[in-house]
C-alpha positions as CSV (number, residue, x, y, z in Angstrom):
1,M,6.0,247.8,9.6
2,M,9.2,245.8,8.4
3,A,9.1,243.6,11.4
4,R,5.3,242.8,10.5
5,S,6.1,241.6,6.9
6,H,8.8,239.6,8.0
7,H,6.6,237.9,10.6
8,S,3.8,237.2,7.9
9,L,6.6,235.6,5.8
10,S,7.6,233.3,8.5
11,M,3.8,232.3,9.0
12,D,3.5,231.4,5.4
13,E,6.7,229.4,5.2
14,P,5.8,226.5,7.5
15,H,2.5,226.2,5.4
16,H,4.6,226.2,2.2
17,E,7.1,223.4,3.6
18,K,4.1,221.3,4.8
19,S,2.6,221.4,1.3
20,A,6.0,220.5,-0.3
21,R,6.6,217.7,2.2
22,A,3.0,216.6,1.4
23,A,3.6,216.8,-2.4
24,E,6.9,215.1,-2.1
25,L,5.3,212.3,0.1
26,S,2.6,212.0,-2.7
27,R,5.3,211.6,-5.3
28,R,7.0,208.8,-3.3
29,A,4.0,206.9,-2.5
30,P,3.8,204.9,-5.6
31,H,7.5,203.9,-5.4
32,R,7.0,203.0,-1.7
33,L,3.8,200.9,-2.5
34,A,5.7,199.0,-5.3
35,A,8.6,198.4,-3.1
36,F,6.5,197.0,-0.1
37,L,4.2,194.8,-2.7
38,L,7.7,193.5,-4.2
39,F,8.8,192.6,-0.7
40,V,5.6,190.8,0.1
41,V,5.8,189.0,-3.1
42,W,9.5,187.9,-2.3
43,L,8.4,186.6,1.1
44,I,5.6,184.7,-0.3
45,L,7.8,183.0,-3.0
46,R,10.5,182.3,-0.6
47,A,8.0,180.6,1.6
48,L,6.6,178.7,-1.4
49,E,10.1,177.7,-2.8
50,P,9.9,174.2,-2.0
51,I,6.5,173.6,-3.6
52,I,7.5,175.6,-6.8
53,L,10.6,173.4,-7.0
54,L,8.7,170.2,-6.5
55,F,6.1,171.4,-9.1
56,A,8.9,172.3,-11.6
57,L,10.6,168.8,-11.1
58,V,7.2,167.0,-11.5
59,L,6.5,169.0,-14.6
60,L,9.9,168.3,-16.2
61,L,9.5,164.6,-15.2
62,A,5.9,164.3,-17.2
63,M,7.8,165.9,-20.2
64,V,10.6,163.4,-20.1
65,L,8.2,160.4,-19.7
66,N,5.4,161.4,-22.1
67,P,7.0,160.0,-25.0
68,I,7.6,156.7,-23.4
69,V,4.1,156.5,-22.1
70,V,2.7,157.4,-25.7
71,W,4.9,154.7,-27.1
72,L,3.8,152.2,-24.6
73,A,0.1,153.2,-25.1
74,E,0.4,152.6,-29.0
75,T,2.2,149.2,-28.6
76,S,-0.3,148.0,-26.0
77,H,-3.2,148.7,-28.4
78,S,-1.6,147.0,-31.2
79,A,-0.8,143.9,-29.2
80,L,-4.6,143.9,-28.2
81,Y,-5.6,143.8,-31.7
82,Q,-3.5,140.9,-32.5
83,W,-5.3,138.5,-30.3
């Protein structure tokens, strides 16, 4: 009888280990998904780095030149009205 109870415990043990392993995997799944998505975003940003830098440069240039363009537009209108 003792051997039988020991045998039934060993039969339940793998099922318990499988469910514990499945629970551990389900707890890790969001972390793995977040890490994978972060890696994909990093790859995309790295591939688009020259385009992003060029966009930033053009935006900075537009910010610097905007006051000059506004000043030129205002002075050209006043010069047209003098004629």
